TORKOL-4160 file (C-alpha; in steps of 0.2 Angstrom, whole numbers, padded with zeros to 4 digits, m for minus):
315
<pt num="1" X="m0032" Y="0015" Z="0022"/>
<pt num="2" X="m0044" Y="0001" Z="0019"/>
<pt num="3" X="m0037" Y="m0016" Z="0015"/>
<pt num="4" X="m0047" Y="m0027" Z="0003"/>
<pt num="5" X="m0050" Y="m0045" Z="0009"/>
<pt num="6" X="m0047" Y="m0060" Z="m0002"/>
<pt num="7" X="m0059" Y="m0064" Z="m0016"/>
<pt num="8" X="m0070" Y="m0080" Z="m0014"/>
<pt num="9" X="m0062" Y="m0095" Z="m0022"/>
<pt num="10" X="m0068" Y="m0099" Z="m0039"/>
<pt num="11" X="m0081" Y="m0113" Z="m0039"/>
<pt num="12" X="m0080" Y="m0128" Z="m0051"/>
<pt num="13" X="m0094" Y="m0119" Z="m0061"/>
<pt num="14" X="m0084" Y="m0103" Z="m0062"/>
<pt num="15" X="m0069" Y="m0113" Z="m0069"/>
<pt num="16" X="m0081" Y="m0122" Z="m0082"/>
<pt num="17" X="m0088" Y="m0105" Z="m0088"/>
<pt num="18" X="m0070" Y="m0098" Z="m0089"/>
<pt num="19" X="m0066" Y="m0111" Z="m0102"/>
<pt num="20" X="m0078" Y="m0103" Z="m0114"/>
<pt num="21" X="m0073" Y="m0085" Z="m0110"/>
<pt num="22" X="m0055" Y="m0081" Z="m0109"/>
<pt num="23" X="m0057" Y="m0063" Z="m0103"/>
<pt num="24" X="m0068" Y="m0069" Z="m0089"/>
<pt num="25" X="m0055" Y="m0082" Z="m0085"/>
<pt num="26" X="m0042" Y="m0068" Z="m0084"/>
<pt num="27" X="m0052" Y="m0057" Z="m0072"/>
<pt num="28" X="m0058" Y="m0072" Z="m0062"/>
<pt num="29" X="m0041" Y="m0080" Z="m0059"/>
<pt num="30" X="m0032" Y="m0064" Z="m0056"/>
<pt num="31" X="m0045" Y="m0056" Z="m0044"/>
<pt num="32" X="m0045" Y="m0072" Z="m0035"/>
<pt num="33" X="m0026" Y="m0072" Z="m0033"/>
<pt num="34" X="m0024" Y="m0053" Z="m0030"/>
<pt num="35" X="m0024" Y="m0054" Z="m0011"/>
<pt num="36" X="m0011" Y="m0069" Z="m0010"/>
<pt num="37" X="m0001" Y="m0067" Z="m0025"/>
<pt num="38" X="0014" Y="m0059" Z="m0017"/>
<pt num="39" X="0015" Y="m0072" Z="m0004"/>
<pt num="40" X="0012" Y="m0086" Z="m0017"/>
<pt num="41" X="0027" Y="m0080" Z="m0028"/>
<pt num="42" X="0038" Y="m0074" Z="m0014"/>
<pt num="43" X="0037" Y="m0056" Z="m0020"/>
<pt num="44" X="0044" Y="m0043" Z="m0010"/>
<pt num="45" X="0050" Y="m0025" Z="m0012"/>
<pt num="46" X="0067" Y="m0026" Z="m0004"/>
<pt num="47" X="0085" Y="m0029" Z="m0011"/>
<pt num="48" X="0081" Y="m0047" Z="m0016"/>
<pt num="49" X="0067" Y="m0042" Z="m0028"/>
<pt num="50" X="0074" Y="m0025" Z="m0033"/>
<pt num="51" X="0090" Y="m0034" Z="m0039"/>
<pt num="52" X="0080" Y="m0047" Z="m0048"/>
<pt num="53" X="0069" Y="m0034" Z="m0057"/>
<pt num="54" X="0084" Y="m0023" Z="m0061"/>
<pt num="55" X="0095" Y="m0037" Z="m0068"/>
<pt num="56" X="0081" Y="m0044" Z="m0079"/>
<pt num="57" X="0078" Y="m0027" Z="m0086"/>
<pt num="58" X="0097" Y="m0024" Z="m0089"/>
<pt num="59" X="0100" Y="m0041" Z="m0097"/>
<pt num="60" X="0089" Y="m0037" Z="m0111"/>
<pt num="61" X="0088" Y="m0018" Z="m0113"/>
<pt num="62" X="0104" Y="m0011" Z="m0104"/>
<pt num="63" X="0106" Y="0004" Z="m0094"/>
<pt num="64" X="0104" Y="0018" Z="m0106"/>
<pt num="65" X="0090" Y="0031" Z="m0103"/>
<pt num="66" X="0089" Y="0028" Z="m0084"/>
<pt num="67" X="0078" Y="0034" Z="m0076"/>
<pt num="68" X="0064" Y="0033" Z="m0090"/>
<pt num="69" X="0053" Y="0048" Z="m0087"/>
<pt num="70" X="0035" Y="0041" Z="m0089"/>
<pt num="71" X="0032" Y="0022" Z="m0089"/>
<pt num="72" X="0017" Y="0011" Z="m0091"/>
<pt num="73" X="0016" Y="m0007" Z="m0086"/>
<pt num="74" X="0003" Y="m0019" Z="m0094"/>
<pt num="75" X="m0003" Y="m0033" Z="m0084"/>
<pt num="76" X="0005" Y="m0026" Z="m0069"/>
<pt num="77" X="m0002" Y="m0038" Z="m0056"/>
<pt num="78" X="0002" Y="m0032" Z="m0039"/>
<pt num="79" X="0015" Y="m0020" Z="m0045"/>
<pt num="80" X="0031" Y="m0032" Z="m0043"/>
<pt num="81" X="0040" Y="m0026" Z="m0059"/>
<pt num="82" X="0035" Y="m0007" Z="m0058"/>
<pt num="83" X="0038" Y="m0005" Z="m0040"/>
<pt num="84" X="0055" Y="m0014" Z="m0039"/>
<pt num="85" X="0061" Y="m0005" Z="m0055"/>
<pt num="86" X="0056" Y="0012" Z="m0047"/>
<pt num="87" X="0066" Y="0007" Z="m0031"/>
<pt num="88" X="0081" Y="0002" Z="m0042"/>
<pt num="89" X="0080" Y="0020" Z="m0051"/>
<pt num="90" X="0076" Y="0013" Z="m0068"/>
<pt num="91" X="0060" Y="0023" Z="m0070"/>
<pt num="92" X="0052" Y="0039" Z="m0063"/>
<pt num="93" X="0033" Y="0042" Z="m0066"/>
<pt num="94" X="0024" Y="0026" Z="m0065"/>
<pt num="95" X="0007" Y="0020" Z="m0072"/>
<pt num="96" X="0000" Y="0002" Z="m0071"/>
<pt num="97" X="m0014" Y="m0007" Z="m0079"/>
<pt num="98" X="m0022" Y="m0024" Z="m0077"/>
<pt num="99" X="m0037" Y="m0033" Z="m0084"/>
<pt num="100" X="m0041" Y="m0037" Z="m0065"/>
<pt num="101" X="m0048" Y="m0024" Z="m0054"/>
<pt num="102" X="m0041" Y="m0034" Z="m0039"/>
<pt num="103" X="m0024" Y="m0033" Z="m0046"/>
<pt num="104" X="m0024" Y="m0014" Z="m0049"/>
<pt num="105" X="m0030" Y="m0011" Z="m0032"/>
<pt num="106" X="m0016" Y="m0022" Z="m0025"/>
<pt num="107" X="m0003" Y="m0013" Z="m0035"/>
<pt num="108" X="m0009" Y="0004" Z="m0028"/>
<pt num="109" X="m0009" Y="m0002" Z="m0010"/>
<pt num="110" X="0008" Y="m0009" Z="m0012"/>
<pt num="111" X="0014" Y="0008" Z="m0020"/>
<pt num="112" X="0005" Y="0017" Z="m0005"/>
<pt num="113" X="0014" Y="0006" Z="0007"/>
<pt num="114" X="0031" Y="0011" Z="m0001"/>
<pt num="115" X="0027" Y="0029" Z="m0001"/>
<pt num="116" X="0025" Y="0030" Z="m0020"/>
<pt num="117" X="0011" Y="0039" Z="m0030"/>
<pt num="118" X="0006" Y="0028" Z="m0045"/>
<pt num="119" X="m0008" Y="0029" Z="m0057"/>
<pt num="120" X="m0018" Y="0013" Z="m0060"/>
<pt num="121" X="m0031" Y="0009" Z="m0073"/>
<pt num="122" X="m0041" Y="m0007" Z="m0076"/>
<pt num="123" X="m0037" Y="m0010" Z="m0095"/>
<pt num="124" X="m0035" Y="m0023" Z="m0108"/>
<pt num="125" X="m0018" Y="m0023" Z="m0116"/>
<pt num="126" X="m0026" Y="m0026" Z="m0133"/>
<pt num="127" X="m0034" Y="m0009" Z="m0132"/>
<pt num="128" X="m0025" Y="0003" Z="m0120"/>
<pt num="129" X="m0034" Y="0018" Z="m0114"/>
<pt num="130" X="m0020" Y="0031" Z="m0118"/>
<pt num="131" X="m0017" Y="0043" Z="m0132"/>
<pt num="132" X="m0003" Y="0040" Z="m0145"/>
<pt num="133" X="0015" Y="0045" Z="m0140"/>
<pt num="134" X="0012" Y="0046" Z="m0121"/>
<pt num="135" X="0025" Y="0035" Z="m0113"/>
<pt num="136" X="0044" Y="0034" Z="m0113"/>
<pt num="137" X="0044" Y="0016" Z="m0108"/>
<pt num="138" X="0031" Y="0001" Z="m0108"/>
<pt num="139" X="0035" Y="m0014" Z="m0097"/>
<pt num="140" X="0028" Y="m0030" Z="m0093"/>
<pt num="141" X="0033" Y="m0046" Z="m0083"/>
<pt num="142" X="0025" Y="m0063" Z="m0086"/>
<pt num="143" X="0011" Y="m0055" Z="m0095"/>
<pt num="144" X="0010" Y="m0058" Z="m0114"/>
<pt num="145" X="0007" Y="m0076" Z="m0112"/>
<pt num="146" X="m0010" Y="m0072" Z="m0105"/>
<pt num="147" X="m0015" Y="m0060" Z="m0120"/>
<pt num="148" X="m0025" Y="m0068" Z="m0134"/>
<pt num="149" X="m0018" Y="m0057" Z="m0148"/>
<pt num="150" X="0001" Y="m0054" Z="m0144"/>
<pt num="151" X="0004" Y="m0045" Z="m0160"/>
<pt num="152" X="m0010" Y="m0033" Z="m0157"/>
<pt num="153" X="m0003" Y="m0030" Z="m0139"/>
<pt num="154" X="0014" Y="m0026" Z="m0147"/>
<pt num="155" X="0005" Y="m0013" Z="m0158"/>
<pt num="156" X="m0004" Y="m0005" Z="m0144"/>
<pt num="157" X="0013" Y="m0004" Z="m0134"/>
<pt num="158" X="0021" Y="0004" Z="m0149"/>
<pt num="159" X="0006" Y="0016" Z="m0152"/>
<pt num="160" X="0007" Y="0023" Z="m0134"/>
<pt num="161" X="0026" Y="0025" Z="m0134"/>
<pt num="162" X="0034" Y="0041" Z="m0140"/>
<pt num="163" X="0045" Y="0040" Z="m0155"/>
<pt num="164" X="0061" Y="0031" Z="m0149"/>
<pt num="165" X="0052" Y="0025" Z="m0133"/>
<pt num="166" X="0056" Y="0007" Z="m0128"/>
<pt num="167" X="0046" Y="m0008" Z="m0122"/>
<pt num="168" X="0053" Y="m0021" Z="m0111"/>
<pt num="169" X="0044" Y="m0037" Z="m0108"/>
<pt num="170" X="0052" Y="m0050" Z="m0096"/>
<pt num="171" X="0049" Y="m0067" Z="m0089"/>
<pt num="172" X="0039" Y="m0075" Z="m0103"/>
<pt num="173" X="0039" Y="m0094" Z="m0104"/>
<pt num="174" X="0048" Y="m0103" Z="m0119"/>
<pt num="175" X="0040" Y="m0118" Z="m0127"/>
<pt num="176" X="0052" Y="m0131" Z="m0121"/>
<pt num="177" X="0056" Y="m0123" Z="m0105"/>
<pt num="178" X="0038" Y="m0122" Z="m0100"/>
<pt num="179" X="0035" Y="m0140" Z="m0105"/>
<pt num="180" X="0049" Y="m0147" Z="m0093"/>
<pt num="181" X="0044" Y="m0135" Z="m0079"/>
<pt num="182" X="0026" Y="m0140" Z="m0079"/>
<pt num="183" X="0029" Y="m0158" Z="m0079"/>
<pt num="184" X="0041" Y="m0156" Z="m0064"/>
<pt num="185" X="0028" Y="m0146" Z="m0055"/>
<pt num="186" X="0015" Y="m0159" Z="m0058"/>
<pt num="187" X="0026" Y="m0173" Z="m0052"/>
<pt num="188" X="0031" Y="m0163" Z="m0036"/>
<pt num="189" X="0012" Y="m0160" Z="m0032"/>
<pt num="190" X="0007" Y="m0178" Z="m0035"/>
<pt num="191" X="0022" Y="m0184" Z="m0024"/>
<pt num="192" X="0020" Y="m0172" Z="m0010"/>
<pt num="193" X="0001" Y="m0173" Z="m0008"/>
<pt num="194" X="0002" Y="m0192" Z="m0009"/>
<pt num="195" X="0017" Y="m0194" Z="0003"/>
<pt num="196" X="0009" Y="m0183" Z="0016"/>
<pt num="197" X="m0006" Y="m0195" Z="0017"/>
<pt num="198" X="0005" Y="m0206" Z="0027"/>
<pt num="199" X="0001" Y="m0205" Z="0046"/>
<pt num="200" X="0019" Y="m0201" Z="0051"/>
<pt num="201" X="0019" Y="m0186" Z="0039"/>
<pt num="202" X="0001" Y="m0180" Z="0040"/>
<pt num="203" X="0007" Y="m0164" Z="0050"/>
<pt num="204" X="0015" Y="m0159" Z="0033"/>
<pt num="205" X="m0002" Y="m0160" Z="0024"/>
<pt num="206" X="m0012" Y="m0145" Z="0020"/>
<pt num="207" X="m0031" Y="m0146" Z="0024"/>
<pt num="208" X="m0040" Y="m0155" Z="0010"/>
<pt num="209" X="m0051" Y="m0139" Z="0007"/>
<pt num="210" X="m0035" Y="m0129" Z="0004"/>
<pt num="211" X="m0028" Y="m0143" Z="m0008"/>
<pt num="212" X="m0044" Y="m0143" Z="m0017"/>
<pt num="213" X="m0044" Y="m0124" Z="m0019"/>
<pt num="214" X="m0026" Y="m0125" Z="m0026"/>
<pt num="215" X="m0031" Y="m0138" Z="m0038"/>
<pt num="216" X="m0045" Y="m0127" Z="m0045"/>
<pt num="217" X="m0033" Y="m0113" Z="m0046"/>
<pt num="218" X="m0021" Y="m0124" Z="m0056"/>
<pt num="219" X="m0036" Y="m0128" Z="m0068"/>
<pt num="220" X="m0040" Y="m0110" Z="m0070"/>
<pt num="221" X="m0022" Y="m0106" Z="m0073"/>
<pt num="222" X="m0021" Y="m0118" Z="m0087"/>
<pt num="223" X="m0035" Y="m0108" Z="m0095"/>
<pt num="224" X="m0027" Y="m0091" Z="m0093"/>
<pt num="225" X="m0010" Y="m0097" Z="m0099"/>
<pt num="226" X="m0012" Y="m0095" Z="m0118"/>
<pt num="227" X="0005" Y="m0096" Z="m0125"/>
<pt num="228" X="0023" Y="m0101" Z="m0124"/>
<pt num="229" X="0036" Y="m0094" Z="m0136"/>
<pt num="230" X="0050" Y="m0098" Z="m0147"/>
<pt num="231" X="0062" Y="m0083" Z="m0145"/>
<pt num="232" X="0065" Y="m0080" Z="m0164"/>
<pt num="233" X="0047" Y="m0081" Z="m0168"/>
<pt num="234" X="0043" Y="m0069" Z="m0154"/>
<pt num="235" X="0055" Y="m0057" Z="m0161"/>
<pt num="236" X="0047" Y="m0058" Z="m0178"/>
<pt num="237" X="0030" Y="m0055" Z="m0170"/>
<pt num="238" X="0036" Y="m0038" Z="m0162"/>
<pt num="239" X="0044" Y="m0033" Z="m0179"/>
<pt num="240" X="0028" Y="m0036" Z="m0188"/>
<pt num="241" X="0020" Y="m0025" Z="m0176"/>
<pt num="242" X="0032" Y="m0011" Z="m0181"/>
<pt num="243" X="0046" Y="m0012" Z="m0168"/>
<pt num="244" X="0064" Y="m0009" Z="m0172"/>
<pt num="245" X="0080" Y="m0014" Z="m0163"/>
<pt num="246" X="0071" Y="m0030" Z="m0157"/>
<pt num="247" X="0082" Y="m0041" Z="m0145"/>
<pt num="248" X="0078" Y="m0056" Z="m0135"/>
<pt num="249" X="0087" Y="m0064" Z="m0120"/>
<pt num="250" X="0083" Y="m0081" Z="m0112"/>
<pt num="251" X="0087" Y="m0086" Z="m0094"/>
<pt num="252" X="0084" Y="m0100" Z="m0081"/>
<pt num="253" X="0088" Y="m0118" Z="m0086"/>
<pt num="254" X="0094" Y="m0127" Z="m0071"/>
<pt num="255" X="0087" Y="m0113" Z="m0060"/>
<pt num="256" X="0069" Y="m0117" Z="m0067"/>
<pt num="257" X="0071" Y="m0136" Z="m0066"/>
<pt num="258" X="0074" Y="m0134" Z="m0047"/>
<pt num="259" X="0064" Y="m0118" Z="m0044"/>
<pt num="260" X="0047" Y="m0125" Z="m0050"/>
<pt num="261" X="0047" Y="m0140" Z="m0040"/>
<pt num="262" X="0052" Y="m0129" Z="m0025"/>
<pt num="263" X="0037" Y="m0117" Z="m0028"/>
<pt num="264" X="0026" Y="m0132" Z="m0030"/>
<pt num="265" X="0032" Y="m0140" Z="m0014"/>
<pt num="266" X="0029" Y="m0124" Z="m0005"/>
<pt num="267" X="0011" Y="m0123" Z="m0011"/>
<pt num="268" X="0007" Y="m0141" Z="m0006"/>
<pt num="269" X="0013" Y="m0140" Z="0013"/>
<pt num="270" X="0008" Y="m0129" Z="0027"/>
<pt num="271" X="0016" Y="m0112" Z="0026"/>
<pt num="272" X="0022" Y="m0113" Z="0045"/>
<pt num="273" X="0032" Y="m0128" Z="0041"/>
<pt num="274" X="0044" Y="m0118" Z="0030"/>
<pt num="275" X="0053" Y="m0104" Z="0039"/>
<pt num="276" X="0066" Y="m0091" Z="0035"/>
<pt num="277" X="0080" Y="m0104" Z="0033"/>
<pt num="278" X="0070" Y="m0113" Z="0019"/>
<pt num="279" X="0066" Y="m0097" Z="0010"/>
<pt num="280" X="0085" Y="m0092" Z="0010"/>
<pt num="281" X="0090" Y="m0110" Z="0004"/>
<pt num="282" X="0077" Y="m0108" Z="m0010"/>
<pt num="283" X="0083" Y="m0091" Z="m0015"/>
<pt num="284" X="0102" Y="m0095" Z="m0014"/>
<pt num="285" X="0099" Y="m0111" Z="m0024"/>
<pt num="286" X="0091" Y="m0101" Z="m0037"/>
<pt num="287" X="0105" Y="m0088" Z="m0037"/>
<pt num="288" X="0119" Y="m0101" Z="m0039"/>
<pt num="289" X="0110" Y="m0111" Z="m0052"/>
<pt num="290" X="0107" Y="m0095" Z="m0062"/>
<pt num="291" X="0126" Y="m0092" Z="m0062"/>
<pt num="292" X="0128" Y="m0109" Z="m0069"/>
<pt num="293" X="0115" Y="m0106" Z="m0082"/>
<pt num="294" X="0124" Y="m0091" Z="m0088"/>
<pt num="295" X="0139" Y="m0101" Z="m0092"/>
<pt num="296" X="0129" Y="m0115" Z="m0100"/>
<pt num="297" X="0121" Y="m0102" Z="m0112"/>
<pt num="298" X="0137" Y="m0102" Z="m0122"/>
<pt num="299" X="0133" Y="m0120" Z="m0128"/>
<pt num="300" X="0114" Y="m0123" Z="m0124"/>
<pt num="301" X="0101" Y="m0117" Z="m0137"/>
<pt num="302" X="0092" Y="m0102" Z="m0130"/>
<pt num="303" X="0075" Y="m0110" Z="m0134"/>
<pt num="304" X="0078" Y="m0123" Z="m0120"/>
<pt num="305" X="0079" Y="m0110" Z="m0106"/>
<pt num="306" X="0063" Y="m0106" Z="m0097"/>
<pt num="307" X="0062" Y="m0087" Z="m0098"/>
<pt num="308" X="0062" Y="m0076" Z="m0113"/>
<pt num="309" X="0063" Y="m0057" Z="m0112"/>
<pt num="310" X="0061" Y="m0045" Z="m0127"/>
<pt num="311" X="0064" Y="m0027" Z="m0130"/>
<pt num="312" X="0061" Y="m0016" Z="m0145"/>
<pt num="313" X="0060" Y="0003" Z="m0150"/>
<pt num="314" X="0045" Y="0013" Z="m0157"/>
<pt num="315" X="0049" Y="0022" Z="m0173"/>
């Protein structure tokens, strides 16, 4: 098996061009990120991420129908959602798509490593290359906020679903949750990169070339992140597209307020400085705060939470 190397970093000229061509931006950014995406987002294919994927799916769509016979993931990235849901027994035959060729290849490599056979295609979620009534399940994770025409994407999901088939989209940013998370991240990046300029802390500073590359990635990420969502408005969008039994669930309040600064700090310091103990601290903090968030959901408006998940059924 051959392993693809990392794509060259996007130049300032690439980023400038991407501002004027969103589809180019999506491919450029996600091809660039494909070889390091799992590391960047602490993605794995073990109990930790299997539990996460299964619980996100279960929270919005329940457990009826497991395993779904034939599933399609849109914007699959490196295969995080599909492969972990397959490990969890949620789905059987798996197909993945992404606008980025690099991401499709990464997902297929990950599947091969796990001993799975999956089908992968480079495809636009606004025009899926499948016949009507093909799939029992369509899924996505942190994807529709990248899609220019969200309602059209829902129509395509419903078109390729069999009658009674279900779509489940998880991990989308809410309007207010994203507003807070991004500002916490920006402050953390500013504080970390400035404090590590001090001579006594210089060994905690990444090389300037890596920091510059991260800054270009952040600039390009701002281009590809097109939407944030109000849960009720998102539900109405799915209903206009033709979905029935639409339901939304929101998650992560305190967990996001702590989680985003932690992820930003990890990106700003050398990887070797953060060992297994740090990773477990970050993960257990997220788990405990998520439990608190579930209690707070009884009194805190859902639109203040960071993540919204949505499900619906094809007629």
